[in-house]
Biopython code that builds the backbone (N, CA, C, O; Angstrom):
import numpy as np
from Bio.PDB.StructureBuilder import StructureBuilder

atoms = [
    (1, "MET", "N", (59.287, -37.208, -52.325)),
    (1, "MET", "CA", (57.885, -37.061, -51.948)),
    (1, "MET", "C", (57.239, -35.861, -52.873)),
    (1, "MET", "O", (57.843, -34.828, -53.163)),
    (2, "THR", "N", (56.033, -36.158, -53.240)),
    (2, "THR", "CA", (55.433, -35.059, -54.041)),
    (2, "THR", "C", (54.222, -34.477, -53.193)),
    (2, "THR", "O", (53.706, -35.113, -52.273)),
    (3, "LEU", "N", (53.849, -33.312, -53.556)),
    (3, "LEU", "CA", (52.767, -32.620, -52.788)),
    (3, "LEU", "C", (51.484, -33.340, -53.081)),
    (3, "LEU", "O", (51.161, -33.497, -54.259)),
    (4, "SER", "N", (50.762, -33.769, -52.158)),
    (4, "SER", "CA", (49.506, -34.344, -52.191)),
    (4, "SER", "C", (48.446, -33.256, -52.182)),
    (4, "SER", "O", (48.413, -32.512, -51.201)),
    (5, "THR", "N", (47.597, -33.088, -53.148)),
    (5, "THR", "CA", (46.568, -32.037, -53.086)),
    (5, "THR", "C", (45.111, -32.711, -52.970)),
    (5, "THR", "O", (44.116, -31.987, -52.930)),
    (6, "SER", "N", (45.017, -33.987, -52.921)),
    (6, "SER", "CA", (43.687, -34.562, -52.625)),
    (6, "SER", "C", (43.685, -34.774, -51.091)),
    (6, "SER", "O", (44.696, -34.770, -50.389)),
    (7, "SER", "N", (42.468, -34.950, -50.686)),
    (7, "SER", "CA", (42.270, -35.206, -49.235)),
    (7, "SER", "C", (42.807, -36.501, -48.695)),
    (7, "SER", "O", (42.532, -37.573, -49.235)),
    (8, "ASN", "N", (43.581, -36.406, -47.617)),
    (8, "ASN", "CA", (44.039, -37.698, -46.995)),
    (8, "ASN", "C", (43.328, -37.974, -45.808)),
    (8, "ASN", "O", (43.680, -38.906, -45.085)),
    (9, "PHE", "N", (42.300, -37.210, -45.516)),
    (9, "PHE", "CA", (41.371, -37.395, -44.370)),
    (9, "PHE", "C", (40.214, -38.341, -44.658)),
    (9, "PHE", "O", (39.573, -38.229, -45.703)),
    (10, "SER", "N", (39.959, -39.198, -43.818)),
    (10, "SER", "CA", (38.747, -40.119, -44.077)),
    (10, "SER", "C", (37.444, -39.266, -43.873)),
    (10, "SER", "O", (36.395, -39.526, -44.462)),
    (11, "LYS", "N", (37.596, -38.223, -42.987)),
    (11, "LYS", "CA", (36.474, -37.299, -42.751)),
    (11, "LYS", "C", (36.958, -35.934, -42.958)),
    (11, "LYS", "O", (37.263, -35.288, -41.956)),
    (12, "PRO", "N", (37.086, -35.340, -44.251)),
    (12, "PRO", "CA", (37.697, -34.056, -44.370)),
    (12, "PRO", "C", (36.908, -32.888, -43.702)),
    (12, "PRO", "O", (37.501, -31.893, -43.286)),
    (13, "ASP", "N", (35.542, -33.035, -43.608)),
    (13, "ASP", "CA", (34.841, -31.990, -42.863)),
    (13, "ASP", "C", (35.177, -31.855, -41.464)),
    (13, "ASP", "O", (35.053, -30.766, -40.903)),
    (14, "ASP", "N", (35.650, -33.023, -40.781)),
    (14, "ASP", "CA", (36.033, -32.998, -39.437)),
    (14, "ASP", "C", (37.359, -32.208, -39.290)),
    (14, "ASP", "O", (37.531, -31.421, -38.359)),
    (15, "ALA", "N", (38.296, -32.452, -40.252)),
    (15, "ALA", "CA", (39.496, -31.744, -40.226)),
    (15, "ALA", "C", (39.282, -30.237, -40.325)),
    (15, "ALA", "O", (39.889, -29.465, -39.582)),
    (16, "PHE", "N", (38.399, -29.820, -41.264)),
    (16, "PHE", "CA", (38.108, -28.483, -41.465)),
    (16, "PHE", "C", (37.462, -27.889, -40.274)),
    (16, "PHE", "O", (37.803, -26.776, -39.874)),
    (17, "ARG", "N", (36.546, -28.584, -39.695)),
    (17, "ARG", "CA", (35.937, -28.109, -38.478)),
    (17, "ARG", "C", (36.902, -28.000, -37.235)),
    (17, "ARG", "O", (36.752, -27.138, -36.370)),
    (18, "ALA", "N", (37.803, -28.847, -37.219)),
    (18, "ALA", "CA", (38.852, -28.675, -36.098)),
    (18, "ALA", "C", (39.651, -27.405, -36.272)),
    (18, "ALA", "O", (39.988, -26.728, -35.300)),
    (19, "ILE", "N", (39.972, -27.067, -37.600)),
    (19, "ILE", "CA", (40.682, -25.857, -37.727)),
    (19, "ILE", "C", (39.933, -24.626, -37.346)),
    (19, "ILE", "O", (40.390, -23.700, -36.677)),
    (20, "VAL", "N", (38.559, -24.729, -37.918)),
    (20, "VAL", "CA", (37.793, -23.501, -37.629)),
    (20, "VAL", "C", (37.546, -23.433, -36.057)),
    (20, "VAL", "O", (37.637, -22.341, -35.496)),
    (21, "GLU", "N", (37.267, -24.461, -35.416)),
    (21, "GLU", "CA", (37.075, -24.427, -33.982)),
    (21, "GLU", "C", (38.318, -23.927, -33.194)),
    (21, "GLU", "O", (38.191, -23.273, -32.159)),
    (22, "ALA", "N", (39.463, -24.243, -33.695)),
    (22, "ALA", "CA", (40.779, -23.796, -33.014)),
    (22, "ALA", "C", (40.811, -22.262, -33.112)),
    (22, "ALA", "O", (41.410, -21.628, -32.242)),
    (23, "HIS", "N", (40.211, -21.649, -34.106)),
    (23, "HIS", "CA", (40.193, -20.142, -34.194)),
    (23, "HIS", "C", (39.121, -19.389, -33.407)),
    (23, "HIS", "O", (39.155, -18.176, -33.201)),
    (24, "ARG", "N", (38.161, -20.229, -32.984)),
    (24, "ARG", "CA", (36.872, -19.591, -32.270)),
    (24, "ARG", "C", (37.313, -18.883, -31.116)),
    (24, "ARG", "O", (38.032, -19.446, -30.292)),
    (25, "GLY", "N", (36.909, -17.567, -30.965)),
    (25, "GLY", "CA", (37.246, -16.785, -29.758)),
    (25, "GLY", "C", (38.633, -16.089, -29.842)),
    (25, "GLY", "O", (39.012, -15.377, -28.912)),
    (26, "LEU", "N", (39.352, -16.278, -30.890)),
    (26, "LEU", "CA", (40.625, -15.658, -31.009)),
    (26, "LEU", "C", (40.556, -14.287, -31.645)),
    (26, "LEU", "O", (39.663, -14.079, -32.467)),
    (27, "SER", "N", (41.392, -13.364, -31.348)),
    (27, "SER", "CA", (41.434, -12.097, -32.150)),
    (27, "SER", "C", (42.006, -12.390, -33.502)),
    (27, "SER", "O", (42.495, -13.494, -33.737)),
    (28, "ASP", "N", (41.960, -11.419, -34.417)),
    (28, "ASP", "CA", (42.653, -11.570, -35.636)),
    (28, "ASP", "C", (44.151, -11.840, -35.546)),
    (28, "ASP", "O", (44.703, -12.637, -36.304)),
    (29, "LEU", "N", (44.761, -11.191, -34.648)),
    (29, "LEU", "CA", (46.221, -11.384, -34.422)),
    (29, "LEU", "C", (46.482, -12.766, -33.839)),
    (29, "LEU", "O", (47.397, -13.470, -34.267)),
    (30, "GLU", "N", (45.666, -13.146, -32.855)),
    (30, "GLU", "CA", (45.874, -14.511, -32.230)),
    (30, "GLU", "C", (45.661, -15.504, -33.271)),
    (30, "GLU", "O", (46.407, -16.479, -33.359)),
    (31, "SER", "N", (44.581, -15.294, -34.150)),
    (31, "SER", "CA", (44.311, -16.205, -35.264)),
    (31, "SER", "C", (45.513, -16.412, -36.254)),
    (31, "SER", "O", (45.893, -17.505, -36.672)),
    (32, "ALA", "N", (45.999, -15.309, -36.531)),
    (32, "ALA", "CA", (47.128, -15.263, -37.447)),
    (32, "ALA", "C", (48.364, -16.054, -36.807)),
    (32, "ALA", "O", (48.997, -16.883, -37.461)),
    (33, "ASP", "N", (48.636, -15.755, -35.568)),
    (33, "ASP", "CA", (49.699, -16.406, -34.746)),
    (33, "ASP", "C", (49.482, -17.944, -34.734)),
    (33, "ASP", "O", (50.419, -18.732, -34.865)),
    (34, "LEU", "N", (48.283, -18.294, -34.581)),
    (34, "LEU", "CA", (47.877, -19.782, -34.516)),
    (34, "LEU", "C", (48.208, -20.366, -35.945)),
    (34, "LEU", "O", (48.885, -21.386, -36.074)),
    (35, "ASP", "N", (47.691, -19.660, -37.009)),
    (35, "ASP", "CA", (48.101, -20.109, -38.320)),
    (35, "ASP", "C", (49.538, -20.318, -38.613)),
    (35, "ASP", "O", (49.947, -21.348, -39.147)),
    (36, "ALA", "N", (50.305, -19.327, -38.257)),
    (36, "ALA", "CA", (51.735, -19.390, -38.367)),
    (36, "ALA", "C", (52.349, -20.500, -37.628)),
    (36, "ALA", "O", (53.203, -21.192, -38.183)),
    (37, "ALA", "N", (51.956, -20.740, -36.331)),
    (37, "ALA", "CA", (52.554, -21.777, -35.587)),
    (37, "ALA", "C", (52.084, -23.222, -36.258)),
    (37, "ALA", "O", (52.841, -24.191, -36.311)),
    (38, "LEU", "N", (50.867, -23.225, -36.708)),
    (38, "LEU", "CA", (50.320, -24.599, -37.183)),
    (38, "LEU", "C", (51.131, -24.822, -38.606)),
    (38, "LEU", "O", (51.523, -25.951, -38.903)),
    (39, "VAL", "N", (51.340, -23.798, -39.387)),
    (39, "VAL", "CA", (52.170, -24.076, -40.573)),
    (39, "VAL", "C", (53.462, -24.594, -40.358)),
    (39, "VAL", "O", (53.864, -25.554, -41.016)),
    (40, "LEU", "N", (54.278, -23.943, -39.334)),
    (40, "LEU", "CA", (55.558, -24.342, -38.959)),
    (40, "LEU", "C", (55.622, -25.712, -38.446)),
    (40, "LEU", "O", (56.518, -26.480, -38.798)),
    (41, "ILE", "N", (54.668, -26.052, -37.598)),
    (41, "ILE", "CA", (54.667, -27.461, -37.083)),
    (41, "ILE", "C", (54.406, -28.333, -38.102)),
    (41, "ILE", "O", (55.149, -29.309, -38.203)),
    (42, "LEU", "N", (53.363, -28.169, -39.007)),
    (42, "LEU", "CA", (53.121, -29.168, -40.120)),
    (42, "LEU", "C", (54.183, -29.228, -41.119)),
    (42, "LEU", "O", (54.423, -30.311, -41.652)),
    (43, "ALA", "N", (54.884, -28.123, -41.449)),
    (43, "ALA", "CA", (55.958, -28.083, -42.341)),
    (43, "ALA", "C", (57.163, -28.914, -41.798)),
    (43, "ALA", "O", (57.833, -29.621, -42.551)),
    (44, "ASN", "N", (57.405, -28.806, -40.505)),
    (44, "ASN", "CA", (58.427, -29.615, -39.907)),
    (44, "ASN", "C", (58.042, -31.074, -39.998)),
    (44, "ASN", "O", (58.895, -31.909, -40.300)),
    (45, "HIS", "N", (56.750, -31.424, -39.741)),
    (45, "HIS", "CA", (56.255, -32.817, -39.759)),
    (45, "HIS", "C", (56.536, -33.406, -41.216)),
    (45, "HIS", "O", (56.991, -34.540, -41.367)),
    (46, "VAL", "N", (56.251, -32.607, -42.212)),
    (46, "VAL", "CA", (56.442, -33.035, -43.550)),
    (46, "VAL", "C", (57.977, -33.245, -43.793)),
    (46, "VAL", "O", (58.379, -34.281, -44.322)),
    (47, "GLY", "N", (58.812, -32.263, -43.405)),
    (47, "GLY", "CA", (60.230, -32.446, -43.468)),
    (47, "GLY", "C", (60.719, -32.472, -44.830)),
    (47, "GLY", "O", (61.847, -32.949, -44.957)),
    (48, "ASP", "N", (60.161, -32.087, -45.831)),
    (48, "ASP", "CA", (60.652, -32.027, -47.195)),
    (48, "ASP", "C", (60.594, -30.719, -47.881)),
    (48, "ASP", "O", (59.538, -30.253, -48.308)),
    (49, "ILE", "N", (61.762, -30.121, -47.984)),
    (49, "ILE", "CA", (61.787, -28.676, -48.583)),
    (49, "ILE", "C", (61.169, -28.540, -49.890)),
    (49, "ILE", "O", (60.516, -27.522, -50.123)),
    (50, "ASP", "N", (61.304, -29.496, -50.819)),
    (50, "ASP", "CA", (60.672, -29.419, -52.054)),
    (50, "ASP", "C", (59.172, -29.455, -51.940)),
    (50, "ASP", "O", (58.517, -28.688, -52.646)),
    (51, "VAL", "N", (58.567, -30.289, -51.102)),
    (51, "VAL", "CA", (57.153, -30.288, -50.940)),
    (51, "VAL", "C", (56.681, -28.967, -50.282)),
    (51, "VAL", "O", (55.605, -28.456, -50.594)),
    (52, "LEU", "N", (57.520, -28.428, -49.360)),
    (52, "LEU", "CA", (57.168, -27.155, -48.785)),
    (52, "LEU", "C", (57.143, -26.006, -49.766)),
    (52, "LEU", "O", (56.305, -25.108, -49.683)),
    (53, "ARG", "N", (58.089, -26.052, -50.705)),
    (53, "ARG", "CA", (58.104, -25.069, -51.713)),
    (53, "ARG", "C", (56.994, -25.180, -52.697)),
    (53, "ARG", "O", (56.450, -24.169, -53.140)),
    (54, "ASP", "N", (56.638, -26.400, -53.057)),
    (54, "ASP", "CA", (55.432, -26.658, -53.920)),
    (54, "ASP", "C", (54.141, -26.142, -53.172)),
    (54, "ASP", "O", (53.298, -25.488, -53.786)),
    (55, "ALA", "N", (54.010, -26.426, -51.923)),
    (55, "ALA", "CA", (52.905, -25.967, -51.139)),
    (55, "ALA", "C", (52.745, -24.449, -51.086)),
    (55, "ALA", "O", (51.661, -23.879, -51.207)),
    (56, "ILE", "N", (53.936, -23.837, -50.892)),
    (56, "ILE", "CA", (53.944, -22.361, -50.888)),
    (56, "ILE", "C", (53.480, -21.801, -52.215)),
    (56, "ILE", "O", (52.657, -20.887, -52.262)),
    (57, "ALA", "N", (53.993, -22.334, -53.254)),
    (57, "ALA", "CA", (53.644, -21.888, -54.601)),
    (57, "ALA", "C", (52.155, -22.061, -54.952)),
    (57, "ALA", "O", (51.515, -21.232, -55.600)),
    (58, "LEU", "N", (51.670, -23.194, -54.472)),
    (58, "LEU", "CA", (50.212, -23.474, -54.727)),
    (58, "LEU", "C", (49.363, -22.518, -53.949)),
    (58, "LEU", "O", (48.393, -21.976, -54.479)),
    (59, "ALA", "N", (49.726, -22.283, -52.618)),
    (59, "ALA", "CA", (48.950, -21.447, -51.756)),
    (59, "ALA", "C", (48.925, -20.015, -52.415)),
    (59, "ALA", "O", (47.894, -19.345, -52.466)),
    (60, "LYS", "N", (50.051, -19.627, -52.879)),
    (60, "LYS", "CA", (50.121, -18.255, -53.544)),
    (60, "LYS", "C", (49.311, -18.132, -54.717)),
    (60, "LYS", "O", (48.664, -17.103, -54.908)),
    (61, "ARG", "N", (49.289, -19.175, -55.589)),
    (61, "ARG", "CA", (48.501, -19.228, -56.775)),
    (61, "ARG", "C", (47.065, -19.156, -56.326)),
    (61, "ARG", "O", (46.292, -18.402, -56.918)),
    (62, "ARG", "N", (46.682, -19.859, -55.363)),
    (62, "ARG", "CA", (45.308, -19.902, -54.999)),
    (62, "ARG", "C", (44.767, -18.608, -54.457)),
    (62, "ARG", "O", (43.612, -18.231, -54.653)),
    (63, "MET", "N", (45.700, -17.926, -53.740)),
    (63, "MET", "CA", (45.349, -16.686, -53.168)),
    (63, "MET", "C", (45.150, -15.639, -54.307)),
    (63, "MET", "O", (44.228, -14.823, -54.293)),
    (64, "MET", "N", (46.109, -15.728, -55.318)),
    (64, "MET", "CA", (45.940, -14.691, -56.382)),
    (64, "MET", "C", (44.692, -14.948, -57.170)),
    (64, "MET", "O", (43.998, -14.006, -57.554)),
    (65, "GLU", "N", (44.368, -16.271, -57.436)),
    (65, "GLU", "CA", (43.126, -16.562, -58.115)),
    (65, "GLU", "C", (41.959, -16.057, -57.475)),
    (65, "GLU", "O", (41.107, -15.414, -58.088)),
    (66, "ALA", "N", (41.881, -16.373, -56.061)),
    (66, "ALA", "CA", (40.709, -15.853, -55.292)),
    (66, "ALA", "C", (40.648, -14.253, -55.331)),
    (66, "ALA", "O", (39.568, -13.672, -55.444)),
    (67, "HIS", "N", (41.816, -13.603, -55.237)),
    (67, "HIS", "CA", (41.836, -12.174, -55.318)),
    (67, "HIS", "C", (41.310, -11.647, -56.702)),
    (67, "HIS", "O", (40.565, -10.668, -56.764)),
    (68, "GLN", "N", (41.710, -12.308, -57.754)),
    (68, "GLN", "CA", (41.246, -11.938, -58.999)),
    (68, "GLN", "C", (39.757, -12.203, -59.278)),
    (68, "GLN", "O", (39.124, -11.452, -60.020)),
    (69, "GLN", "N", (39.177, -13.309, -58.663)),
    (69, "GLN", "CA", (37.783, -13.545, -58.729)),
    (69, "GLN", "C", (37.055, -12.499, -57.882)),
    (69, "GLN", "O", (35.985, -12.045, -58.289)),
    (70, "GLN", "N", (37.575, -12.105, -56.745)),
    (70, "GLN", "CA", (36.891, -11.058, -55.882)),
    (70, "GLN", "C", (36.890, -9.787, -56.719)),
    (70, "GLN", "O", (35.853, -9.133, -56.825)),
    (71, "THR", "N", (37.966, -9.435, -57.290)),
    (71, "THR", "CA", (38.088, -8.133, -58.040)),
    (71, "THR", "C", (37.105, -8.166, -59.237)),
    (71, "THR", "O", (36.430, -7.169, -59.492)),
    (72, "ALA", "N", (37.013, -9.300, -59.977)),
    (72, "ALA", "CA", (36.098, -9.398, -61.106)),
    (72, "ALA", "C", (34.559, -9.252, -60.604)),
    (72, "ALA", "O", (33.710, -8.608, -61.222)),
    (73, "ALA", "N", (34.342, -9.914, -59.450)),
    (73, "ALA", "CA", (32.973, -9.934, -58.921)),
    (73, "ALA", "C", (32.552, -8.535, -58.537)),
    (73, "ALA", "O", (31.435, -8.096, -58.809)),
    (74, "SER", "N", (33.540, -7.803, -57.854)),
    (74, "SER", "CA", (33.185, -6.484, -57.395)),
    (74, "SER", "C", (33.116, -5.560, -58.498)),
    (74, "SER", "O", (32.415, -4.559, -58.348)),
    (75, "GLY", "N", (33.793, -5.755, -59.689)),
    (75, "GLY", "CA", (33.629, -4.857, -60.871)),
    (75, "GLY", "C", (32.262, -5.226, -61.548)),
    (75, "GLY", "O", (31.756, -4.380, -62.284)),
    (76, "LEU", "N", (31.664, -6.355, -61.365)),
    (76, "LEU", "CA", (30.378, -6.590, -61.903)),
    (76, "LEU", "C", (29.266, -6.001, -61.087)),
    (76, "LEU", "O", (28.185, -5.735, -61.611)),
    (77, "GLN", "N", (29.499, -5.801, -59.865)),
    (77, "GLN", "CA", (28.523, -5.228, -58.937)),
    (77, "GLN", "C", (28.339, -3.775, -59.097)),
    (77, "GLN", "O", (27.297, -3.263, -58.686)),
    (78, "LYS", "N", (29.288, -3.038, -59.678)),
    (78, "LYS", "CA", (29.150, -1.598, -59.824)),
    (78, "LYS", "C", (28.187, -1.167, -60.853)),
    (78, "LYS", "O", (27.995, 0.031, -61.057)),
]
sb = StructureBuilder()
sb.init_structure("model")
sb.init_model(0)
sb.init_chain("A")
sb.init_seg("    ")
for serial, (resi, resn, name, xyz) in enumerate(atoms, 1):
    if name == "N":
        sb.init_residue(resn, " ", resi, " ")
    sb.init_atom(name, np.array(xyz, "f"), 0.0, 1.0, " ", f" {name:<3s}", serial, name[0])
structure = sb.get_structure()
């Protein structure tokens, strides 16, 4: 199995909204706990270590790119 990066949802906005709503009213710590539990549940559902590793690598790249963009944007604002 390969990592799918395109939406598999017929209504992707509904999926995003469900995740956002699940966090509503939670503290930062509770929200982080929910995210961790959700990641473990979904990783188990996928059940493929290679796909999991690809997803981790992609998530890290996206985080780094977002951080670099924020850093560049804050440098422009000074």
